[in-house]
C-alpha positions in Angstrom: -5.4 5.5 20.2 -2.8 4.3 22.9 -3.7 5.5 26.9 -1.6 6.0 29.6 -2.9 4.5 33.1 -5.3 8.2 33.6 -6.1 7.2 29.6 -4.8 10.4 28.3 -3.1 9.7 24.9 -0.1 8.4 24.4 -0.1 8.2 20.4 -2.5 7.4 17.9 -1.6 5.5 15.1 -2.5 3.4 12.2 -1.9 0.5 12.4 -2.8 -1.9 9.7 -4.8 -1.1 6.3 -7.1 -3.5 4.6 -8.4 -3.1 1.0 -12.5 -2.6 -0.1 -13.4 -5.5 2.2 -11.2 -6.7 4.7 -8.2 -6.3 6.8 -5.2 -8.2 8.2 -4.9 -7.3 12.5 -2.6 -9.3 14.4 -2.9 -8.9 17.6 0.9 -9.8 18.4 2.0 -6.7 16.0 -1.3 -4.8 19.0 0.5 -6.0 21.8 4.3 -5.4 20.9 2.9 -2.0 20.5 1.2 -1.5 23.8 4.0 -2.4 25.2 6.9 -0.4 23.5 4.6 2.3 24.6 4.1 1.6 27.8 0.1 2.2 27.3 -2.2 0.8 29.7 -5.6 1.6 27.7 -6.1 1.2 24.2 -9.6 2.5 22.0 -9.9 0.5 18.6 -11.4 2.0 15.2 -11.6 1.4 12.2 -14.4 2.1 9.2 -16.1 0.2 7.1 -15.8 1.5 3.4 -19.6 0.6 2.8 -20.7 3.7 4.9 -23.0 0.3 7.4 -21.7 1.1 10.7 -22.8 -2.1 12.3 -20.0 -4.5 13.5 -19.3 -7.8 10.8 -19.2 -10.7 13.0 -15.5 -10.6 11.8 -15.2 -7.5 13.8 -16.9 -8.8 16.5 -14.2 -11.8 16.7 -11.5 -10.0 16.4 -12.5 -7.3 19.0 -13.1 -10.4 21.6 -9.5 -11.8 20.2 -7.5 -8.2 20.9 -9.4 -7.9 24.3 -8.3 -11.4 25.3 -4.5 -10.7 23.8 -4.4 -7.6 26.1 -6.1 -8.6 29.2 -3.3 -11.8 29.6 -0.8 -8.1 30.2 -3.8 -6.2 32.4 -4.4 -3.9 29.2 -7.4 -2.3 28.7 -9.8 -2.0 26.1 -12.1 0.7 26.5 -13.8 1.2 23.1 -13.9 -0.3 19.4 -15.3 2.5 17.5 -16.9 1.7 13.8 -16.9 4.4 11.6 -19.7 4.5 8.2 -21.7 6.9 7.3 -24.2 8.4 10.1 -23.3 7.8 13.5 -20.4 5.7 14.7 -20.8 2.5 16.6 -19.4 2.4 19.9 -18.6 -1.6 21.5 -18.6 0.4 24.3 -21.8 1.7 24.6 -23.2 -1.5 22.7 -22.4 -3.4 25.8 -20.1 -5.3 23.6 -17.0 -4.5 25.6 
């Protein structure tokens, strides 16, 4: 989800599709779309088909990479939400952002 400086939604777009157990995410594609939309902040979300909402080590590393790439252009990552069975996992609520 791409947000303006008042955290109003500019766009909600799926950027990548995955398989049953992985997805390739390219930070430069995210940065490009942020710049096109002139977004000031983003919220990421993805699903774990396994049903387990806890982030994998790959999820943690990707979130750090995206946060670092976007920080270079002064765009904030407000949250990264993982949806599985039961309650979703929020990186922000868990103190990981």
